Structures are given as structure tokens and as C-alpha cells.
All heavy atoms as an XYZ file, in Angstrom:
537
protein
N     141.247     62.338     57.121
C     140.698     61.394     58.061
C     141.007     61.893     59.458
O     142.140     61.896     59.874
C     141.278     60.007     57.830
N     139.992     62.356     60.120
C     140.167     62.831     61.489
C     140.635     64.269     61.612
O     140.845     64.773     62.694
N     140.806     64.946     60.498
C     141.285     66.352     60.554
C     140.181     67.228     61.147
O     139.044     67.163     60.743
C     141.625     66.855     59.164
C     142.191     68.259     59.153
C     142.467     68.779     57.751
N     143.384     67.939     57.008
C     144.688     68.095     56.964
N     145.239     69.072     57.617
N     145.464     67.289     56.270
N     140.562     68.054     62.105
C     139.592     68.959     62.723
C     139.920     70.421     62.460
O     139.061     71.272     62.577
C     139.520     68.728     64.242
O     140.797     68.924     64.805
C     139.011     67.317     64.545
N     141.181     70.702     62.124
C     141.586     72.072     61.835
C     141.358     72.405     60.369
O     141.469     71.525     59.510
C     143.076     72.260     62.172
C     143.415     72.043     63.636
C     142.782     73.081     64.521
O     142.776     74.262     64.135
O     142.276     72.712     65.591
N     141.023     73.651     60.070
C     140.891     74.008     58.645
C     142.235     73.868     57.922
O     143.290     73.975     58.532
C     140.452     75.479     58.680
C     140.456     75.916     60.094
C     140.798     74.740     60.958
N     142.182     73.635     56.622
C     143.417     73.541     55.843
C     143.578     74.812     55.018
O     142.624     75.530     54.738
C     143.387     72.308     54.916
C     142.241     72.409     53.898
C     143.320     71.022     55.708
C     142.294     71.367     52.798
N     144.827     75.088     54.658
C     145.116     76.213     53.744
C     145.065     75.710     52.322
O     145.492     74.579     52.027
C     146.504     76.800     54.043
C     146.513     77.643     55.303
O     145.565     78.421     55.486
O     147.481     77.551     56.069
N     144.558     76.552     51.455
C     144.502     76.246     50.028
C     145.237     77.357     49.294
O     144.933     78.534     49.448
C     143.028     76.193     49.534
C     142.971     75.949     48.029
C     142.244     75.120     50.305
N     146.256     76.961     48.477
C     147.042     77.926     47.737
C     146.700     77.815     46.268
O     146.554     76.728     45.748
C     148.534     77.654     47.948
C     149.472     78.745     47.419
S     149.780     78.792     45.639
C     150.583     77.275     45.332
N     146.562     78.975     45.610
C     146.310     79.022     44.184
C     146.889     80.326     43.682
O     147.461     81.096     44.439
C     144.820     78.918     43.866
C     144.529     78.421     42.490
C     144.904     77.160     42.080
C     143.868     79.244     41.577
C     144.635     76.709     40.782
C     143.600     78.815     40.293
C     143.991     77.552     39.910
N     146.763     80.578     42.384
C     147.241     81.833     41.828
C     146.200     82.379     40.892
O     145.347     81.662     40.372
C     148.575     81.657     41.116
C     148.541     80.993     39.768
S     148.184     79.234     39.712
C     149.488     78.449     40.500
N     146.236     83.688     40.689
C     145.343     84.340     39.745
C     145.769     83.954     38.327
O     146.937     84.081     37.970
C     145.343     85.871     39.927
C     144.573     86.568     38.828
C     144.816     86.256     41.302
N     144.839     83.464     37.549
C     145.123     83.031     36.179
C     144.883     84.208     35.232
O     143.910     84.249     34.507
C     144.250     81.833     35.817
C     144.419     80.656     36.768
S     146.076     79.984     36.806
C     146.116     79.089     35.304
N     145.782     85.160     35.290
C     145.688     86.380     34.482
C     146.842     86.342     33.493
O     147.974     86.032     33.887
C     145.808     87.610     35.389
C     145.492     88.922     34.695
O     145.817     89.047     33.485
O     144.931     89.805     35.333
N     146.599     86.662     32.237
C     147.702     86.607     31.272
C     148.779     87.657     31.561
O     149.916     87.527     31.099
C     147.042     86.864     29.922
C     145.721     87.482     30.248
C     145.343     87.016     31.603
N     148.467     88.670     32.335
C     149.447     89.709     32.667
C     149.837     89.545     34.151
O     148.980     89.555     35.025
C     148.870     91.088     32.439
N     151.127     89.393     34.420
C     151.597     89.263     35.795
C     151.862     90.649     36.366
O     152.111     91.594     35.615
C     152.863     88.370     35.883
C     152.598     86.961     35.416
C     154.032     88.972     35.153
N     151.810     90.770     37.693
C     152.068     92.070     38.313
C     153.376     92.687     37.803
O     154.400     92.011     37.715
C     152.153     91.744     39.798
C     151.266     90.552     39.938
C     151.484     89.757     38.695
N     153.280     93.936     37.421
C     154.453     94.653     36.944
C     154.617     94.629     35.440
O     155.438     95.356     34.882
N     153.848     93.800     34.750
C     153.976     93.718     33.287
C     152.926     94.611     32.626
O     151.978     95.053     33.244
C     153.806     92.276     32.825
O     152.456     91.851     32.995
N     153.122     94.841     31.330
C     152.136     95.605     30.564
C     150.818     94.875     30.578
O     150.768     93.645     30.439
C     152.602     95.782     29.111
C     153.821     96.691     28.993
O     154.051     97.504     29.917
O     154.532     96.576     27.973
N     149.753     95.610     30.776
C     148.430     95.013     30.762
C     147.941     94.572     32.112
O     146.774     94.181     32.273
N     148.802     94.563     33.137
C     148.367     94.162     34.467
C     147.555     95.269     35.116
O     147.926     96.443     35.053
C     149.563     93.829     35.361
C     149.157     93.314     36.707
C     148.647     92.069     36.973
C     149.178     94.000     37.949
N     148.386     91.931     38.305
C     148.694     93.109     38.924
C     149.556     95.275     38.322
C     148.595     93.460     40.263
C     149.443     95.633     39.675
C     148.976     94.731     40.621
N     146.436     94.909     35.694
C     145.563     95.864     36.384
C     145.329     95.386     37.806
O     144.786     94.284     38.011
C     144.236     96.012     35.674
C     144.340     96.572     34.271
C     142.986     96.604     33.566
O     141.939     96.625     34.261
O     142.983     96.577     32.335
N     145.708     96.199     38.782
C     145.576     95.813     40.181
C     144.116     95.534     40.529
O     143.824     94.561     41.257
C     146.130     96.904     41.090
N     143.181     96.322     40.029
C     141.767     96.119     40.391
C     141.256     94.790     39.860
O     140.496     94.087     40.551
C     140.917     97.273     39.855
O     140.978     97.345     38.454
N     141.653     94.406     38.643
C     141.234     93.101     38.100
C     141.842     91.964     38.910
O     141.174     90.978     39.253
C     141.671     93.007     36.633
C     141.256     91.714     35.953
C     141.638     91.678     34.501
N     143.096     91.694     34.372
C     143.754     92.330     33.411
N     143.104     93.014     32.514
N     145.068     92.283     33.357
N     143.116     92.105     39.277
C     143.811     91.101     40.063
C     143.151     90.960     41.451
O     142.903     89.864     41.917
C     145.276     91.510     40.199
C     146.149     90.471     40.823
N     146.763     89.455     40.111
C     146.520     90.297     42.114
C     147.474     88.709     40.949
N     147.344     89.207     42.162
N     142.874     92.108     42.063
C     142.238     92.094     43.378
C     140.881     91.421     43.322
O     140.520     90.635     44.202
C     142.094     93.548     43.889
C     141.418     93.751     45.231
C     142.129     92.985     46.347
C     141.375     95.222     45.561
N     140.111     91.688     42.282
C     138.811     91.030     42.110
C     138.946     89.521     42.021
O     138.149     88.756     42.585
N     139.962     89.071     41.300
C     140.195     87.641     41.158
C     140.608     87.021     42.488
O     140.186     85.920     42.838
C     141.244     87.369     40.081
N     141.460     87.692     43.236
C     141.875     87.225     44.558
C     140.647     87.110     45.473
O     140.486     86.109     46.165
C     142.960     88.125     45.175
C     143.205     87.763     46.642
C     144.250     88.052     44.384
N     139.800     88.108     45.445
C     138.585     88.069     46.280
C     137.670     86.923     45.875
O     137.095     86.229     46.721
C     137.847     89.405     46.196
C     138.507     90.486     46.999
C     137.648     91.739     47.058
N     138.174     92.652     48.056
C     138.321     93.952     47.870
N     137.970     94.498     46.705
N     138.819     94.711     48.822
N     137.514     86.709     44.570
C     136.669     85.603     44.087
C     137.217     84.257     44.547
O     136.465     83.366     44.948
C     136.545     85.665     42.579
N     138.544     84.114     44.480
C     139.154     82.856     44.937
C     138.998     82.699     46.442
O     138.755     81.569     46.921
C     140.626     82.800     44.539
C     140.809     82.615     43.046
C     142.258     82.583     42.638
O     143.162     82.691     43.447
N     142.492     82.449     41.343
N     139.099     83.781     47.184
C     138.890     83.697     48.631
C     137.504     83.217     48.953
O     137.295     82.417     49.862
C     139.194     85.044     49.282
N     136.529     83.678     48.176
C     135.148     83.224     48.356
C     134.990     81.722     48.146
O     134.095     81.094     48.694
C     134.197     83.975     47.438
C     134.008     85.430     47.823
O     134.388     85.816     48.964
O     133.525     86.207     46.967
N     135.903     81.139     47.332
C     135.865     79.697     47.070
C     136.710     78.904     48.065
O     136.732     77.689     48.017
C     136.398     79.435     45.656
C     135.552     79.995     44.525
C     136.267     79.801     43.185
C     134.179     79.342     44.483
N     137.410     79.618     48.971
C     138.183     78.950     50.010
C     139.671     79.024     49.883
O     140.417     78.446     50.674
N     140.192     79.760     48.891
C     141.647     79.935     48.754
C     142.120     80.847     49.872
O     141.573     81.927     50.099
C     142.007     80.524     47.365
C     143.491     80.841     47.281
C     141.586     79.547     46.257
N     143.153     80.391     50.605
C     143.666     81.143     51.757
C     145.062     81.704     51.526
O     145.529     82.550     52.308
C     143.678     80.261     52.999
O     144.463     79.094     52.742
C     142.260     79.855     53.412
N     145.758     81.240     50.507
C     147.101     81.722     50.165
C     147.163     81.964     48.673
O     146.557     81.217     47.888
C     148.188     80.671     50.521
C     148.446     80.546     51.963
C     147.721     79.844     52.879
C     149.525     81.135     52.689
N     148.291     79.963     54.133
C     149.420     80.733     54.039
C     150.593     81.948     52.336
C     150.297     81.122     55.015
C     151.475     82.327     53.317
C     151.337     81.904     54.632
N     147.938     82.966     48.261
C     148.111     83.260     46.845
C     149.582     83.150     46.466
O     150.459     83.595     47.180
C     147.672     84.701     46.520
C     146.179     84.878     46.480
C     145.547     84.286     45.242
O     146.115     84.275     44.173
N     144.334     83.801     45.399
N     149.840     82.534     45.301
C     151.167     82.530     44.704
C     151.178     83.656     43.695
O     150.221     83.791     42.924
C     151.460     81.184     44.037
C     152.826     81.066     43.419
C     152.874     81.520     41.972
O     151.926     81.401     41.220
N     153.989     82.076     41.587
N     152.211     84.477     43.704
C     152.275     85.629     42.807
C     153.608     85.606     42.059
O     154.658     85.448     42.646
C     152.151     86.962     43.577
C     152.234     88.147     42.652
C     150.873     87.004     44.391
N     153.500     85.746     40.743
C     154.695     85.881     39.913
C     154.838     87.357     39.561
O     153.841     87.999     39.208
C     154.560     85.064     38.625
O     154.395     83.686     38.984
C     155.779     85.214     37.744
N     156.021     87.889     39.692
C     156.216     89.293     39.418
C     157.498     89.492     38.609
O     158.333     88.600     38.543
C     156.289     90.083     40.718
N     157.615     90.642     37.993
C     158.785     90.937     37.191
C     159.500     92.173     37.728
O     158.905     93.011     38.376
C     158.405     91.224     35.734
O     157.516     92.333     35.698
C     157.708     90.019     35.114
N     160.787     92.258     37.445
C     161.544     93.432     37.816
C     162.921     93.349     37.130
O     163.590     92.334     37.231
N     163.271     94.403     36.431
C     164.544     94.413     35.707
C     165.750     94.492     36.644
O     166.847     94.045     36.296
C     164.564     95.602     34.726
C     163.546     95.482     33.615
C     163.865     94.352     32.651
O     165.044     94.121     32.349
O     162.919     93.679     32.225
N     165.549     95.081     37.815
C     166.615     95.225     38.799
C     166.071     94.877     40.171
O     164.839     94.861     40.375
C     167.143     96.677     38.844
O     166.075     97.522     39.313
C     167.626     97.148     37.461
N     166.934     94.604     41.144
C     166.420     94.362     42.490
C     165.582     95.540     43.011
O     164.560     95.330     43.651
C     167.700     94.178     43.320
C     168.673     93.617     42.351
C     168.372     94.354     41.058
N     165.989     96.760     42.705
C     165.239     97.914     43.147
C     163.844     97.964     42.497
O     162.852     98.254     43.165
C     166.007     99.192     42.781
O     165.273    100.333     43.149
N     163.763     97.631     41.222
C     162.477     97.597     40.529
C     161.591     96.504     41.106
O     160.364     96.689     41.254
C     162.673     97.378     39.036
N     162.186     95.349     41.439
C     161.408     94.269     42.050
C     160.871     94.670     43.416
O     159.716     94.400     43.755
C     162.267     93.014     42.177
N     161.662     95.373     44.199
C     161.204     95.844     45.498
C     160.085     96.875     45.341
O     159.108     96.838     46.099
C     162.375     96.442     46.274
C     162.095     96.881     47.707
C     161.514     95.732     48.536
C     163.345     97.402     48.360
N     160.195     97.765     44.369
C     159.130     98.727     44.087
C     157.841     97.991     43.745
O     156.761     98.392     44.187
C     159.514     99.677     42.971
C     160.567    100.694     43.378
O     160.787    100.866     44.602
O     161.173    101.301     42.467
N     157.951     96.950     42.949
C     156.770     96.187     42.571
C     156.129     95.512     43.788
O     154.911     95.531     43.940
C     157.142     95.109     41.527
C     156.005     94.172     41.156
C     154.869     94.942     40.518
C     156.499     93.104     40.240
N     156.945     94.951     44.668
C     156.415     94.329     45.880
C     155.665     95.361     46.715
O     154.590     95.102     47.244
C     157.538     93.642     46.688
C     157.070     93.227     48.065
C     158.083     92.439     45.926
N     156.231     96.553     46.843
C     155.566     97.613     47.606
C     154.253     98.017     46.948
O     153.250     98.217     47.634
C     156.482     98.818     47.728
C     157.641     98.594     48.657
C     158.513     99.843     48.761
N     159.612     99.612     49.677
C     160.878     99.886     49.397
N     161.205    100.403     48.247
N     161.833     99.639     50.267
N     154.247     98.147     45.647
C     153.029     98.517     44.919
C     151.963     97.424     45.099
O     150.800     97.712     45.334
C     153.321     98.749     43.435
O     154.252     99.824     43.321
C     152.073     99.067     42.639
N     152.385     96.167     44.977
C     151.451     95.061     45.166
C     150.872     95.078     46.577
O     149.665     94.881     46.752
C     152.179     93.720     44.898
C     151.226     92.551     44.841
C     150.620     92.191     43.648
C     150.950     91.790     45.975
C     149.747     91.117     43.581
C     150.085     90.728     45.922
C     149.473     90.390     44.719
O     148.623     89.327     44.685
N     151.705     95.342     47.552
C     151.231     95.426     48.924
C     150.196     96.538     49.083
O     149.157     96.342     49.741
C     152.389     95.651     49.879
N     150.439     97.670     48.485
C     149.524     98.810     48.594
C     148.215     98.591     47.840
O     147.144     98.923     48.320
C     150.181    100.089     48.051
C     151.322    100.573     48.930
O     151.425    100.146     50.097
O     152.137    101.380     48.425
N     148.306     98.011     46.627
C     147.144     97.946     45.748
C     146.352     96.652     45.846
O     145.173     96.627     45.475
C     147.570     98.144     44.295
C     148.153     99.526     44.060
C     148.572     99.750     42.622
O     148.466     98.833     41.787
O     149.007    100.893     42.312
N     146.967     95.585     46.361
C     146.266     94.297     46.438
C     146.111     93.819     47.880
O     145.036     93.495     48.350
C     146.956     93.229     45.565
C     146.248     91.887     45.682
C     146.998     93.685     44.096
N     147.232     93.761     48.612
C     147.176     93.191     49.950
C     146.439     94.116     50.936
O     145.564     93.674     51.664
C     148.596     92.872     50.458
C     149.196     91.768     49.586
C     148.553     92.440     51.915
C     150.650     91.480     49.844
N     146.758     95.411     50.921
C     146.142     96.332     51.877
C     144.619     96.339     51.791
O     143.954     96.295     52.833
C     146.715     97.744     51.704
N     144.007     96.381     50.589
C     142.553     96.360     50.530
C     141.916     95.085     51.050
O     140.735     95.060     51.395
C     142.249     96.541     49.029
C     143.449     97.156     48.449
C     144.607     96.614     49.258
N     142.683     94.019     51.163
C     142.138     92.749     51.657
C     142.185     92.656     53.161
O     141.592     91.745     53.751
C     142.949     91.572     51.049
C     142.807     91.410     49.551
C     143.816     90.393     49.036
C     141.399     91.008     49.181
N     142.859     93.556     53.806
C     142.980     93.481     55.276
C     141.821     94.098     55.971
O     141.124     94.885     55.619
C     144.287     94.128     55.710
C     145.435     93.301     55.227
C     146.736     93.768     55.824
N     147.744     92.787     55.497
C     148.269     91.971     56.379
N     147.932     91.993     57.624
N     149.190     91.098     56.007
């Protein structure tokens, strides 16, 4: 009621494979993120795996390179 600014919409990719797990494909994930953006999603929630803090950091870097960078 009376809102004039756009709102943010957060959702997540509904893929059975989360980033870093077996079966995860960056290109499939990126396509889903783009499709959601076309529907108005402005923020993404991402679940990721990592056996160690170092592995988790590597995954974040890979996600940034393979998913976030192409969207910029």
C-alpha cells in the first residue's frame, strides 16, 4: 500500500544437486538463476558443501567464477 520502490525477491534454484556436490553443473544452475531473474527474482539463496573451511572457500570462489561473474 503506497510502495513506490521496487522490492527484492529472494528464491533458490530447485536443483537436486547443490553446488560442490556430485551431479552439480554450473551451466544448469546459471540457466536456472537467469530464468528466475526473468521472473523477477533479485536475490539467490545458495546451499553449498565443503569438507573443510578451505574446501568451502574454494567452492565459493568457483561459484563466483562460474555463476556470479557471467551474470554481471
